[in-house]
Residue frames relative to the residue before (quaternion, step in Angstrom):
aa qw qx qy qz dx dy dz
M 1.0000 0.0000 0.0000 0.0000 0.00 0.00 0.00
K 0.3677 -0.7056 0.5547 0.2433 3.57 -0.97 0.81
N 0.5113 -0.6119 0.5192 0.3076 3.40 -1.29 0.63
K 0.4431 -0.6624 0.5170 0.3125 3.57 -1.09 0.62
L 0.3259 -0.7382 0.5600 0.1879 3.48 -1.08 0.97
T 0.1846 -0.7707 0.6033 0.0889 3.60 -0.91 0.89
Y 0.1764 -0.7911 0.5849 0.0299 3.49 -0.79 1.24
I 0.1530 -0.7922 0.5902 0.0259 3.49 -0.69 1.15
V 0.1081 -0.8331 0.5413 0.0367 3.61 -0.24 1.21
T 0.1467 -0.7954 0.5853 0.0568 3.59 -0.70 1.06
A 0.0482 -0.7852 0.6164 0.0343 3.58 -0.52 1.11
V 0.2285 -0.7822 0.5762 0.0628 3.53 -0.92 1.17
L 0.1078 -0.8131 0.5720 -0.0077 3.50 -0.43 1.30
I 0.0923 -0.8260 0.5549 0.0361 3.52 -0.37 1.07
S 0.1201 -0.8253 0.5508 0.0318 3.63 -0.31 1.15
L 0.0821 -0.8120 0.5775 0.0207 3.55 -0.34 1.23
I 0.1432 -0.8236 0.5439 0.0729 3.65 -0.39 1.11
T 0.0235 -0.7882 0.6150 0.0016 3.54 -0.60 1.20
F 0.2222 -0.7942 0.5451 0.1508 3.66 -0.44 0.96
I 0.2168 -0.7674 0.5900 0.1265 3.53 -0.90 0.91
A 0.7441 0.2135 -0.1904 0.6037 3.58 1.20 0.06
R 0.6303 -0.5210 0.3997 0.4142 3.68 -1.16 0.48
P 0.4022 -0.7445 0.4641 0.2617 3.62 -0.63 0.94
T 0.4298 -0.6697 0.5295 0.2940 3.50 -1.10 0.57
N 0.6746 -0.4768 0.3449 0.4456 3.59 -1.29 0.34
S 0.6833 0.4538 -0.3583 0.4459 3.72 0.69 -0.86
L 0.6208 0.5475 -0.3381 0.4478 3.61 0.94 -0.70
A 0.6548 0.5357 -0.2809 0.4532 3.55 0.98 -1.03
Q 0.6146 0.5431 -0.2849 0.4961 3.56 1.17 -1.00
E 0.7071 0.4591 -0.3210 0.4316 3.50 0.65 -0.99
A 0.6561 0.4955 -0.3081 0.4787 3.64 0.95 -0.97
G 0.6245 0.5681 -0.3368 0.4168 3.56 1.04 -0.72
G 0.6262 0.5349 -0.3187 0.4692 3.38 1.19 -0.80
A 0.6895 0.4599 -0.3222 0.4575 3.63 0.98 -0.51
T 0.7448 0.4299 -0.1810 0.4771 3.57 1.07 -0.95
G 0.4077 -0.7056 0.4611 0.3511 3.49 1.17 -0.68
F 0.7623 0.1455 -0.1324 0.6166 3.63 1.24 0.16
V 0.2911 -0.7246 0.6049 0.1556 3.37 -1.53 0.37
Y 0.2012 -0.7918 0.5650 0.1152 3.64 -1.16 0.60
E 0.1261 -0.7782 0.6129 0.0542 3.46 -1.26 0.44
I 0.2931 -0.7758 0.5235 0.1956 3.67 -0.61 0.98
K 0.2582 -0.7203 0.6281 0.1415 3.61 -0.97 1.01
F 0.1643 -0.8165 0.5475 0.0810 3.62 -0.08 1.33
P 0.3625 -0.7421 0.5266 0.2017 3.48 -0.87 1.04
E 0.7353 -0.4165 0.3184 0.4295 3.65 -1.32 0.11
N 0.7327 0.4342 -0.2333 0.4692 3.63 0.99 -0.88
Q 0.3356 0.6953 -0.5458 0.3257 3.58 1.18 0.60
Q 0.3718 -0.7873 0.4493 0.2001 3.58 -0.69 0.99
K 0.8202 -0.0004 0.0136 0.5719 3.59 0.94 -0.69
E 0.6185 -0.5376 0.4299 0.3790 3.47 -1.45 0.36
A 0.3230 0.7351 -0.5469 0.2371 3.66 -0.52 1.06
G 0.5178 -0.6469 0.4591 0.3203 3.63 -1.17 0.25
Y 0.6908 0.3982 -0.2925 0.5279 3.51 1.19 0.61
F 0.5631 -0.5896 0.4184 0.4002 3.62 -1.12 0.19
D 0.0616 0.7352 -0.6735 0.0455 3.58 -0.89 0.99
L 0.0629 0.8727 -0.4754 0.0920 3.56 0.00 1.35
K 0.3261 -0.7192 0.5823 0.1933 3.57 -1.07 0.86
M 0.0331 -0.8399 0.5412 -0.0228 3.53 -0.50 1.17
T 0.3736 -0.6956 0.5603 0.2503 3.57 -1.37 -0.04
P 0.6091 -0.5591 0.3810 0.4138 3.62 -1.07 0.54
G 0.8207 0.1908 -0.1859 0.5055 3.59 -0.92 1.09
Q 0.4833 0.6750 -0.4699 0.2999 3.63 1.13 -0.10
T 0.1934 -0.7124 0.6634 0.1220 3.50 -1.36 0.64
Q 0.0485 0.7995 -0.5919 0.0898 3.59 -0.88 0.87
K 0.2419 -0.7232 0.6306 0.1444 3.52 -1.14 0.70
V 0.0166 -0.7458 0.6659 -0.0043 3.66 -0.92 0.93
Q 0.2758 -0.7897 0.5447 0.0602 3.38 -1.25 0.77
V 0.1156 -0.7449 0.6522 0.0806 3.44 -1.43 0.65
L 0.3093 -0.7633 0.5403 0.1726 3.55 -0.57 1.16
L 0.1519 -0.7728 0.6133 0.0592 3.57 -0.91 1.12
K 0.0588 -0.8158 0.5753 0.0093 3.60 -0.96 0.91
N 0.2772 -0.7503 0.5962 0.0688 3.46 -1.04 1.14
P 0.0414 -0.8395 0.5391 0.0549 3.63 -0.07 1.04
R 0.5745 0.5895 -0.3826 0.4196 3.65 1.22 0.21
D 0.5589 -0.6431 0.4384 0.2861 3.51 -1.42 0.33
K 0.6800 0.3815 -0.3284 0.5331 3.58 1.19 0.57
E 0.5606 -0.6116 0.4385 0.3456 3.52 -1.22 0.53
I 0.0807 -0.7772 0.6238 0.0199 3.52 -1.19 0.78
T 0.3060 -0.7373 0.5841 0.1468 3.45 -1.30 0.50
V 0.2202 -0.7800 0.5786 0.0914 3.58 -0.67 1.17
E 0.1864 -0.7616 0.6091 0.1195 3.66 -0.71 1.03
T 0.1814 -0.7784 0.5932 0.0967 3.50 -1.09 0.77
S 0.0930 -0.7925 0.6027 0.0071 3.51 -1.25 0.76
L 0.1757 -0.7757 0.5983 0.0974 3.63 -0.72 0.96
N 0.0012 0.8234 -0.5598 0.0928 3.57 -0.87 1.11
G 0.3847 -0.6825 0.5546 0.2804 3.55 -0.94 0.73
A 0.5367 -0.6276 0.4548 0.3336 3.60 -1.13 0.68
K 0.0306 -0.7815 0.6232 -0.0055 3.54 -1.09 0.86
T 0.3990 -0.6831 0.5662 0.2314 3.42 -1.46 0.07
N 0.2115 -0.7902 0.5444 0.1858 3.61 -0.72 0.99
M 0.7395 -0.4786 0.2432 0.4060 3.61 -1.26 0.24
N 0.6018 0.5285 -0.3518 0.4846 3.63 1.36 -0.10
G 0.5428 -0.6249 0.4250 0.3663 3.61 1.17 -0.01
V 0.4966 0.6531 -0.3776 0.4292 3.64 1.34 0.58
L 0.4338 -0.7050 0.4848 0.2824 3.60 -0.84 0.72
E 0.1837 -0.7820 0.5881 0.0945 3.52 -1.01 0.79
Y 0.1099 -0.8006 0.5872 0.0454 3.70 -0.57 1.08
G 0.6589 0.4828 -0.3148 0.4834 3.66 1.13 -0.33
P 0.7147 -0.4065 0.3430 0.4543 3.52 -1.51 -0.16
I 0.1632 0.7543 -0.6130 0.1692 3.54 -0.84 1.07
N 0.4137 -0.7239 0.4996 0.2349 3.57 -1.02 0.90
L 0.2933 0.7277 -0.5581 0.2701 3.54 0.28 1.38
K 0.4636 -0.6705 0.4743 0.3323 3.70 -0.87 0.62
K 0.5322 -0.5985 0.5199 0.2971 3.39 -1.45 0.57
D 0.4160 -0.6972 0.4929 0.3131 3.60 -0.91 0.70
A 0.5684 -0.6294 0.4059 0.3407 3.65 -1.07 0.62
S 0.6019 0.5572 -0.3510 0.4517 3.63 1.28 -0.29
L 0.5458 0.6392 -0.4221 0.3397 3.57 1.13 -0.29
K 0.2147 -0.7912 0.5674 0.0778 3.59 -0.55 1.28
Y 0.8110 0.0698 -0.0698 0.5767 3.65 0.73 -0.74
D 0.2764 -0.7933 0.5295 0.1178 3.52 -0.63 1.20
F 0.5581 -0.6463 0.3972 0.3362 3.51 -0.67 0.97
V 0.6939 0.5095 -0.2945 0.4149 3.64 0.80 -0.92
D 0.6330 0.5398 -0.3132 0.4580 3.51 1.35 -0.38
L 0.6905 0.4494 -0.2328 0.5168 3.64 1.38 -0.45
V 0.7781 0.3005 -0.1406 0.5334 3.54 0.99 -0.66
K 0.0629 -0.7950 0.6025 -0.0325 3.53 -0.95 1.12
A 0.0420 0.7628 -0.6417 0.0674 3.53 -1.26 0.67
P 0.5738 -0.5709 0.4397 0.3891 3.55 -1.28 0.48
E 0.5488 -0.6410 0.4405 0.3064 3.49 -1.13 0.81
K 0.8023 -0.0342 -0.0061 0.5959 3.77 1.04 -0.36
V 0.1967 -0.7355 0.6431 0.0818 3.43 -1.41 0.58
V 0.2036 -0.7750 0.5861 0.1202 3.65 -0.74 1.01
L 0.1271 -0.8010 0.5848 0.0168 3.40 -0.87 1.23
P 0.3628 -0.7441 0.5097 0.2344 3.61 -0.60 1.14
P 0.6722 -0.4878 0.3103 0.4624 3.62 -1.11 0.22
N 0.8614 0.0230 -0.0600 0.5038 3.58 -1.08 0.92
S 0.5223 0.5934 -0.4331 0.4330 3.51 0.79 1.20
E 0.2420 -0.7496 0.5940 0.1634 3.44 -1.41 0.05
K 0.0467 -0.8032 0.5935 0.0204 3.50 -1.15 0.66
T 0.4358 -0.7131 0.4927 0.2424 3.56 -1.19 0.51
L 0.2551 -0.7552 0.5852 0.1485 3.52 -0.76 1.02
D 0.2102 -0.7979 0.5535 0.1134 3.63 -0.54 1.06
I 0.0986 -0.7836 0.6132 0.0170 3.64 -0.79 0.96
E 0.1515 -0.8153 0.5541 0.0729 3.57 -0.57 1.18
I 0.1770 -0.7912 0.5841 0.0386 3.54 -0.91 1.09
T 0.0424 0.7645 -0.6431 -0.0114 3.66 -0.85 0.81
M 0.2789 -0.7844 0.5361 0.1395 3.60 -0.59 1.22
P 0.6218 -0.4989 0.4391 0.4142 3.60 -1.29 0.43
K 0.4811 -0.6654 0.4686 0.3258 3.62 -1.09 0.76
A 0.6515 0.4747 -0.3217 0.4967 3.70 1.05 -0.60
S 0.5586 -0.6114 0.4602 0.3199 3.48 -1.07 0.72
Y 0.1127 -0.8181 0.5624 -0.0413 3.52 -0.87 1.09
D 0.2577 -0.7780 0.5641 0.1003 3.54 -0.81 1.22
G 0.7104 0.3969 -0.3181 0.4864 3.60 -0.87 0.81
V 0.5304 -0.6399 0.4678 0.3006 3.56 -1.22 -0.25
I 0.2439 -0.7092 0.6427 0.1564 3.52 -1.34 0.59
V 0.0558 -0.8543 0.5145 -0.0491 3.56 -0.54 1.10
G 0.1295 0.7786 -0.6025 0.1185 3.50 -1.08 0.77
G 0.3628 -0.7290 0.5453 0.1991 3.57 -1.37 -0.19
I 0.2312 -0.7223 0.6304 0.1658 3.56 -1.21 0.49
Q 0.1400 -0.7992 0.5794 0.0774 3.52 -0.53 1.21
L 0.1706 -0.7722 0.6100 0.0493 3.57 -0.89 0.99
K 0.1471 0.8191 -0.5430 0.1120 3.70 -0.58 1.01
K 0.4834 -0.6308 0.5130 0.3245 3.58 -0.94 0.70
A 0.4877 -0.6680 0.4718 0.3054 3.58 -0.95 0.82
D 0.8404 0.0755 -0.0756 0.5312 3.53 -1.04 0.77
D 0.2760 0.7727 -0.5270 0.2213 3.62 1.05 0.70
E 0.2020 0.7657 -0.5872 0.1676 3.55 -0.52 1.19
D 0.0577 -0.7693 0.6349 0.0415 3.55 -0.72 1.05
Q 0.0922 -0.8355 0.5416 0.0083 3.61 -0.05 1.47
K 0.0072 0.7570 -0.6525 0.0340 3.53 -1.02 1.03
T 0.3448 -0.7114 0.5668 0.2319 3.47 -1.38 0.07
Q 0.0256 0.8135 -0.5773 0.0650 3.46 -0.73 1.08
N 0.8390 -0.0708 -0.0243 0.5390 3.55 -0.63 1.25
G 0.7604 -0.3940 0.2270 0.4637 3.55 0.93 0.78
A 0.6995 0.4368 -0.2733 0.4953 3.60 1.28 -0.23
N 0.4696 -0.6515 0.5245 0.2826 3.46 -1.22 0.70
V 0.0433 -0.7810 0.6229 0.0165 3.67 -0.71 1.01
I 0.1197 -0.7649 0.6308 0.0516 3.64 -0.89 1.06
N 0.1929 -0.7554 0.6231 0.0621 3.53 -0.90 1.14
K 0.0494 -0.7912 0.6095 0.0015 3.51 -0.96 0.91
Y 0.1362 -0.8254 0.5473 0.0246 3.53 -0.61 1.14
A 0.0670 0.8069 -0.5853 0.0430 3.48 -1.23 0.65
Y 0.3503 -0.6963 0.5609 0.2790 3.65 -1.06 0.42
V 0.0623 -0.7593 0.6424 0.0830 3.56 -1.09 0.56
I 0.1501 -0.7837 0.6015 0.0381 3.61 -0.69 1.13
A 0.3812 -0.7158 0.5505 0.1979 3.59 -0.72 1.10
M 0.0258 -0.7641 0.6405 0.0717 3.53 -1.25 0.42
V 0.0822 -0.8037 0.5889 0.0238 3.63 -0.87 0.97
L 0.0862 -0.8272 0.5553 0.0023 3.61 -0.53 1.02
Q 0.0147 0.8090 -0.5810 0.0880 3.55 -0.69 1.18
E 0.2140 -0.7821 0.5656 0.1506 3.61 -1.03 0.75
T 0.8179 0.2372 -0.1036 0.5138 3.61 0.86 -0.84
D 0.4229 -0.6658 0.5090 0.3447 3.59 -1.16 0.16
T 0.3826 0.7048 -0.5375 0.2608 3.73 1.07 0.10
K 0.3804 -0.7159 0.5381 0.2306 3.50 -1.02 0.90
V 0.1446 -0.7535 0.6387 0.0590 3.56 -0.91 1.05
E 0.2943 -0.7385 0.5920 0.1328 3.53 -0.86 1.16
P 0.4328 -0.6924 0.5176 0.2556 3.66 -0.86 0.93
E 0.1324 -0.7783 0.6120 0.0473 3.56 -1.10 0.73
L 0.2209 -0.7870 0.5612 0.1295 3.47 -0.95 0.92
N 0.0757 -0.8156 0.5731 0.0251 3.61 -0.89 0.89
L 0.3595 -0.7096 0.5658 0.2169 3.59 -1.04 0.71
N 0.2156 -0.8070 0.5379 0.1133 3.51 -0.67 1.08
K 0.7542 -0.2669 0.2084 0.5626 3.58 0.86 -0.94
V 0.2505 -0.7108 0.6321 0.1804 3.55 -1.31 0.25
N 0.1161 0.8018 -0.5711 0.1318 3.65 -0.85 0.98
A 0.5431 -0.5986 0.4811 0.3395 3.42 -1.36 0.37
G 0.1551 0.7968 -0.5759 0.0971 3.53 -1.19 0.59
Q 0.3862 -0.7005 0.5276 0.2860 3.58 -1.21 -0.46
S 0.1386 -0.7444 0.6516 0.0458 3.44 -1.22 0.82
N 0.8289 -0.0411 -0.0130 0.5577 3.55 -0.67 1.16
A 0.6554 -0.5505 0.3047 0.4178 3.65 0.98 0.85
R 0.5864 0.4856 -0.3854 0.5213 3.61 1.20 0.79
N 0.5386 -0.6762 0.4214 0.2739 3.38 -1.06 0.91
V 0.0481 0.7954 -0.5981 0.0858 3.59 -0.91 1.03
V 0.2965 -0.6626 0.6329 0.2693 3.44 -1.44 -0.04
Y 0.3090 -0.7767 0.5412 0.0910 3.49 -0.83 1.20
V 0.1353 -0.7090 0.6876 0.0794 3.57 -0.97 1.09
D 0.2070 -0.7742 0.5964 0.0450 3.59 -0.50 1.42
V 0.0527 0.8021 -0.5910 0.0674 3.59 -0.58 1.11
S 0.1778 -0.7656 0.6059 0.1234 3.74 -1.23 0.30
N 0.2714 -0.6670 0.6744 0.1629 3.35 -1.31 0.70
T 0.1453 -0.8706 0.4671 0.0519 3.64 0.17 1.36
K 0.6362 0.5244 -0.3335 0.4572 3.70 1.18 -0.10
A 0.5688 -0.6254 0.4654 0.2624 3.54 -1.38 0.57
N 0.6351 0.4659 -0.3776 0.4868 3.61 0.90 1.01
F 0.6465 -0.5153 0.4172 0.3774 3.47 -1.29 0.27
L 0.2284 -0.7115 0.6463 0.1548 3.62 -1.06 0.64
D 0.0819 -0.8593 0.5049 0.0098 3.60 -0.08 1.29
N 0.8483 0.1669 -0.0993 0.4926 3.63 -1.24 0.31
L 0.1524 0.8246 -0.5048 0.2051 3.50 0.84 1.04
S 0.0142 -0.7693 0.6385 0.0171 3.63 -0.78 0.94
M 0.0167 -0.8023 0.5966 0.0019 3.61 -1.03 0.78
E 0.0887 -0.7789 0.6208 -0.0007 3.46 -1.24 0.88
A 0.0072 0.8210 -0.5676 0.0607 3.62 -0.45 1.13
Q 0.0822 -0.7793 0.6212 0.0086 3.49 -0.93 1.04
I 0.2166 -0.7706 0.5921 0.0930 3.54 -1.00 0.99
M 0.0231 -0.8018 0.5952 -0.0479 3.62 -0.79 1.08
S 0.5274 -0.5470 0.5160 0.3954 3.60 -1.26 0.11
D 0.5569 -0.6194 0.4278 0.3510 3.60 -0.99 0.53
K 0.7050 0.4318 -0.2533 0.5022 3.61 1.33 -0.34
S 0.7834 0.2666 -0.1757 0.5332 3.56 1.17 0.09
D 0.4551 -0.6953 0.4972 0.2495 3.51 -1.27 0.45
E 0.4346 0.7014 -0.4484 0.3436 3.53 1.43 0.02
V 0.3659 -0.7223 0.5419 0.2254 3.58 -0.95 0.95
L 0.2505 -0.7835 0.5544 0.1266 3.61 -0.65 1.09
Y 0.8040 -0.0548 0.0390 0.5908 3.51 0.91 -0.85
E 0.0440 -0.8205 0.5689 -0.0348 3.62 -1.00 0.82
T 0.0366 -0.7928 0.6083 -0.0131 3.55 -1.00 0.88
K 0.0699 -0.7793 0.6224 0.0195 3.62 -0.99 0.93
K 0.1041 0.7820 -0.6130 0.0444 3.54 -0.98 0.69
S 0.1081 -0.8158 0.5650 0.0590 3.53 -1.12 0.73
S 0.7656 0.3912 -0.2330 0.4545 3.55 -1.24 -0.06
M 0.4304 0.6932 -0.4678 0.3398 3.49 1.03 0.89
R 0.2271 -0.8058 0.5382 0.0973 3.53 -1.19 0.47
M 0.1217 -0.8098 0.5631 0.1109 3.69 -0.81 0.62
A 0.5122 -0.6312 0.5105 0.2805 3.52 -1.13 0.83
P 0.6112 -0.5263 0.4207 0.4152 3.60 -1.22 0.41
N 0.8536 0.0588 -0.0411 0.5160 3.63 -1.13 0.72
S 0.4830 0.6588 -0.4362 0.3774 3.62 0.88 0.88
N 0.3609 -0.7145 0.5682 0.1907 3.46 -1.37 0.48
M 0.0875 -0.7835 0.6117 0.0664 3.60 -1.26 0.65
T 0.1449 -0.7483 0.6264 0.1632 3.61 -0.90 0.72
F 0.2329 -0.7955 0.5560 0.0620 3.56 -0.29 1.39
P 0.2141 -0.8062 0.5342 0.1377 3.70 -0.51 1.03
V 0.1810 -0.7506 0.6291 0.0901 3.46 -1.15 0.89
S 0.3478 -0.7946 0.4528 0.2063 3.66 -0.11 1.20
M 0.3468 -0.7115 0.5735 0.2112 3.62 -1.12 0.70
Q 0.4275 -0.7438 0.4378 0.2691 3.63 1.30 0.30
G 0.7475 -0.4614 0.2566 0.4032 3.53 0.84 0.87
E 0.5158 0.6579 -0.3747 0.4008 3.44 1.36 0.01
E 0.5704 -0.5680 0.4555 0.3803 3.66 -1.27 0.46
M 0.4134 -0.6646 0.5467 0.2974 3.44 -1.16 0.58
V 0.2015 -0.7994 0.5632 0.0554 3.57 -0.87 1.04
P 0.4570 -0.7111 0.4598 0.2721 3.57 -0.70 1.05
G 0.4026 0.7279 -0.4820 0.2752 3.70 -0.89 0.62
K 0.5524 -0.6112 0.4720 0.3139 3.47 -1.36 -0.19
Y 0.0307 -0.8374 0.5420 -0.0643 3.54 -0.64 1.05
R 0.2906 -0.7276 0.5942 0.1819 3.46 -1.40 0.31
A 0.1269 -0.7784 0.6056 0.1061 3.62 -1.05 0.67
H 0.1605 -0.7456 0.6404 0.0910 3.59 -0.94 1.07
I 0.0759 -0.8076 0.5839 -0.0321 3.64 -0.76 1.18
L 0.0096 0.7723 -0.6350 -0.0158 3.50 -0.90 0.89
A 0.0073 -0.7836 0.6211 -0.0156 3.55 -0.88 1.02
T 0.0312 -0.7728 0.6339 -0.0061 3.53 -1.20 0.74
S 0.0295 0.7139 -0.6992 0.0239 3.52 -1.35 0.70
G 0.8240 -0.1125 0.0026 0.5552 3.52 -0.40 1.45
S 0.7967 -0.2624 0.1649 0.5189 3.62 -0.55 -0.99
K 0.5290 0.6116 -0.4054 0.4263 3.54 1.37 0.09
K 0.0709 -0.7943 0.6031 -0.0169 3.48 -1.10 0.85
W 0.0297 -0.7819 0.6227 0.0091 3.60 -1.00 0.76
E 0.0010 0.8166 -0.5735 0.0657 3.61 -0.88 0.91
W 0.0152 0.8041 -0.5909 0.0633 3.58 -0.81 1.09
T 0.1266 -0.7214 0.6667 0.1381 3.43 -1.37 0.36
E 0.0168 -0.8548 0.5128 -0.0784 3.62 -0.33 1.13
S 0.2550 -0.7577 0.5749 0.1742 3.60 -0.88 0.91
F 0.0865 0.7790 -0.6196 0.0428 3.48 -1.23 0.63
E 0.3444 -0.7479 0.5507 0.1368 3.49 -1.33 0.46
I 0.2256 -0.7337 0.6314 0.1100 3.50 -1.18 0.79
T 0.2761 -0.7949 0.5179 0.1539 3.63 -0.28 1.19
A 0.6285 -0.5137 0.4043 0.4214 3.54 -1.29 0.38
E 0.6521 0.5534 -0.3297 0.3997 3.49 1.00 -0.91
E 0.6230 0.5364 -0.2963 0.4861 3.59 1.09 -1.01
A 0.6878 0.5089 -0.3060 0.4175 3.55 0.69 -1.03
D 0.6283 0.5346 -0.2936 0.4829 3.61 1.03 -1.05
K 0.6869 0.4997 -0.2917 0.4397 3.57 0.76 -1.08
F 0.7213 0.4760 -0.2437 0.4401 3.60 0.76 -1.01
N 0.6230 0.5568 -0.2961 0.4628 3.48 1.17 -0.82
R 0.6713 0.4885 -0.2839 0.4797 3.52 1.10 -0.79
E 0.7233 0.4136 -0.2371 0.4995 3.61 1.17 -0.60
D 0.5423 0.5763 -0.4575 0.4055 3.68 1.15 -0.07
V 0.4365 -0.7480 0.4493 0.2194 3.47 -0.70 1.24
G 0.6027 0.5486 -0.3512 0.4609 3.56 1.11 -0.70
L 0.7049 0.4616 -0.2998 0.4475 3.60 0.82 -0.78
V 0.6094 0.5306 -0.3330 0.4860 3.58 1.13 -0.73
Q 0.6386 0.4787 -0.3679 0.4771 3.67 0.85 -0.73
E 0.6534 0.5116 -0.3261 0.4528 3.71 0.78 -0.89
K 0.7313 0.4161 -0.2812 0.4615 3.52 0.80 -0.91
G 0.5633 0.5995 -0.3904 0.4134 3.64 1.21 -0.30
I 0.7235 0.2959 -0.2533 0.5700 3.58 1.10 -0.35
N 0.1359 -0.7969 0.5881 -0.0253 3.47 -0.36 1.51
W 0.2134 -0.8379 0.4928 0.0976 3.56 0.20 1.15
P 0.6332 0.5025 -0.3499 0.4734 3.64 0.90 -0.65
L 0.6633 0.5189 -0.2888 0.4554 3.52 1.02 -0.79
I 0.6469 0.5123 -0.2752 0.4933 3.51 1.13 -0.94
I 0.7032 0.4712 -0.2950 0.4432 3.58 0.81 -0.78
G 0.6503 0.5014 -0.3237 0.4701 3.48 1.19 -0.69
A 0.6373 0.5434 -0.3103 0.4497 3.52 1.08 -0.69
A 0.6234 0.5379 -0.2937 0.4856 3.44 1.19 -0.84
V 0.6591 0.4959 -0.2979 0.4805 3.66 0.97 -0.89
G 0.6311 0.5360 -0.3189 0.4611 3.55 1.04 -0.94
L 0.6571 0.5269 -0.2816 0.4596 3.55 0.86 -1.00
F 0.6585 0.4976 -0.3170 0.4672 3.56 0.94 -0.79
V 0.6496 0.5191 -0.3165 0.4564 3.52 0.92 -0.86
V 0.6424 0.5249 -0.3148 0.4612 3.57 0.99 -0.89
I 0.6570 0.4924 -0.3063 0.4817 3.64 0.96 -0.91
L 0.6416 0.5175 -0.3456 0.4484 3.56 0.99 -0.82
V 0.6201 0.5632 -0.2985 0.4574 3.60 1.00 -0.96
I 0.6862 0.4653 -0.2913 0.4771 3.56 0.83 -1.07
F 0.5943 0.6046 -0.3277 0.4170 3.56 1.06 -0.79
F 0.7133 0.4622 -0.2106 0.4830 3.48 0.92 -1.17
I 0.6215 0.5106 -0.3388 0.4882 3.59 1.07 -0.70
I 0.6679 0.4804 -0.3122 0.4750 3.72 0.83 -0.86
R 0.6653 0.4816 -0.3382 0.4594 3.57 0.95 -0.75
M 0.6376 0.5165 -0.3451 0.4557 3.62 1.03 -0.66
I 0.6416 0.5296 -0.3244 0.4501 3.50 0.97 -0.87
R 0.6420 0.5261 -0.3173 0.4586 3.56 1.01 -0.84
K 0.6461 0.5416 -0.2875 0.4545 3.54 0.97 -0.94
R 0.6360 0.5243 -0.2913 0.4856 3.53 1.08 -0.84
R 0.6491 0.4788 -0.3201 0.4970 3.65 0.95 -0.91
E 0.6806 0.4861 -0.3390 0.4307 3.55 0.74 -0.86
A 0.6423 0.5021 -0.3322 0.4744 3.61 0.97 -0.81
A 0.6329 0.5189 -0.3357 0.4664 3.65 0.98 -0.67
K 0.6825 0.4613 -0.3170 0.4700 3.48 0.82 -0.87
K 0.6180 0.5431 -0.3415 0.4544 3.62 0.99 -0.71
A 0.6444 0.5118 -0.2858 0.4910 3.59 1.01 -0.91
E 0.6206 0.5243 -0.3274 0.4824 3.65 0.96 -0.81
R 0.6948 0.4778 -0.2905 0.4522 3.70 0.75 -0.92
H 0.6204 0.5408 -0.3168 0.4715 3.51 1.18 -0.82
K 0.6661 0.4972 -0.3114 0.4607 3.58 0.93 -0.80
K 0.6483 0.5349 -0.2919 0.4565 3.52 0.97 -0.79
N 0.6180 0.5106 -0.3208 0.5044 3.57 1.09 -0.76
K 0.6459 0.5341 -0.3248 0.4383 3.66 0.90 -0.70
L 0.6964 0.4760 -0.2825 0.4568 3.51 0.99 -0.80
K 0.5598 0.5627 -0.3649 0.4866 3.52 1.31 -0.38
């Protein structure tokens, strides 16, 4: 007998809470219950508007200290870890202010993490509060547009472990406070550039990536994209993806995925037609690209949908079942024939004995 195998699945859910308005006391208490601490932004005089994040008007070469008050309402000491991150755009067209493994865009001139500094951690004794000092140093040269990033605040070793349906689920909570830095009032218009189109995978599924960049130092709001993939020898649309209400961070990159709808990736030459709009702005490209045999083979082997389909070989299963049935049938007839012969032999033996009597 084989031993039963027990699989423990650990799902890590990271909740990054970015407040777009100043939190109320009840909301702060509720969030504090999840994170173990509460924060309060100390807005300086150069804060530009009412918001739940820093939006600061700066001058070239200016240095400034801004503060966030951290409060520990509990009866035990906690350590709050800080993380500074430049704003990026994920594949869903959503801004990311926390730690995330996304590449920096080539158009980024001033990285947020080079201009803003903070302690890596703050220790809060029981029922106490401390001020987190954040140091900002602006570029010496005048800069049009905005520099954007986020400050993540997270309790060290913060894990809320529960069991759901036999699986261990670990919830991790953090606050993320956005920071927008601006020197001049010069309006900068966002600009979308196409970098490349290439085969890839998203969540272990085959896709074609449309790689675009917002190359200007301003947010690209209300972005809609439509991408169609065709063979280079036909106008028939093989794959298509549309998405609206997206947003891109200043000087950021986005890899927009076009799903292959669970189909195998086929080597060959293709064309991508891409249409992007934002308000009255419009960008349109037709880009040729190639999927090599090596890429297709690699991604098809790694596509979980294709692996599952290939794992159930119905012709083989049906053939094996039919073969097994035939074998059982043959064995049945052989056993039946042997029994009949034995019964006939016994009957003949009895008949012979009766004659002798």
